[in-house]
N, C-alpha and C positions, 0 to 999 in steps of 0.2 A: 704189521698191517696198518695202513693208514686209517684214521678214524673218520667216520661218516658224518660231516657236517654238524657236529655236535649231538648226534643221535646216541652216541655212546654215553653221554651224561644222563639221558632219559633212562637207558637200560640199566645202568649202574645205580641211578637213583631209585629205580624200582626195586633192585636187588637189596638196597639198603633201607627200604621201607620208608622213603621220603614221601612227603605229600606234595611238596613244590620242589622244583630245581630251577636255578638260574642258569641261562645259556647266553652266549654272545649272540647279539643280533646281526643277522645278515639277511640279505633277500632270500638266500637258500633256506636258513633256518626257519625264517617266518613261513615260506612256502611248505617246507616239510611239516611244520606244526599244523598248518591249515589243513593238509591232507589227513594227517593223523587224527585230527578233531572230526573231520568229516567221516572218517571210516570208524569212528568210535574208540579209537585206541588211547586217547587222552580225554580228560574232563574239559580242559580248556587251556588257553594260554593268553598272556598279556604281552603286547608288543610295545615296548617303550620307545621304539624308533631309533633312528640314526644317532640322535644327540646323545642318549643315554647309553647306546650300544648294549642294551639289555632286554633280554625276552625270558619271561617266567612261565614256566609250564606247570599245570596242575596235573599230577599224575593219576592214572585210574587203576583201581583194583576191582576185582570180582571175587566174591566169596573168599576175601582176604588173601587173594593171590593176585600177582601182577598180570595186567592184560598184555603188555609187551613183554615177551620173553627173550626174544633175540633180534638182532639187526645184523644184516650181512651185507657188506659192501660188494657191489658188483663191478663198478667202473673204478679204476685206480688212476692215479696221476700219470703214470708212465704207460699204462695200457687202458685206454678209455674203450668202453663197450657201448656201442650204438646199436639200439634195437628198432627194427621195423615194427609195423603194426601187427604183422603175422607172428612175431616173436613175443608180443605182448599178449596174445589171445589166451594162452593157458592160464594167466593170472587174472582174467576177468571173470567175476562170478556170473553164472548163469541164472536164469529165472528160477526161483524157488531153492536156490543153493546159497551157501555161504563159503566164501574163501578166506581162510585164516590168514593168507599170505598178501601183503600190500607191496607192490613194486612202485617205486617212486621214480619218475622219469623227468629229466631236465631238457626242455626244449628251448632253442634260441629265442624265439619270440614269445612263447607262451609261458615261460618260466617253469616252475615245478608243477608236475601234473601226475595224478594217479595213472596206473595202467589203463583204467576204464576210461577216464578222461581223455587221455592220449589216443585211445582207439575210437572214441566217439568223434574226436576231431580229425581222425584218419591222419595222425602225425606220429612219427617215431621220435627218438631222441636218446640221449645219453641216459643208459639205465644206472641210477645212482645207487640204489640199495633196495633189499628185501626186508621187510619188517613183519614178524609174527610174534 
């Protein structure tokens, strides 16, 4: 199984009780970290940019347990999965509810988006991964 844009480092870092992990900087990893931060799944990240090729992520724990338990790759290199807005609908939290699953979508012009952002913009894209 191919690993998801450095997300495996975050999951294994939480399993190993790390506070910070270093990741390779790409536009994709930066976009994924932005979404994870907005969804409350990490405490923060520092983007050192292309020059240093480094991104540091501060992991988040709740009651001494990791917040991110699992990350599952949806689209693979040889079999890409493109989802329309109707396929994203089950992963969008409704008013007054909480969805523990975050789907990350890559769109050609908008970059990395959460399922809710993609649905609000009425765009589909390549479904990269599910995180919970």
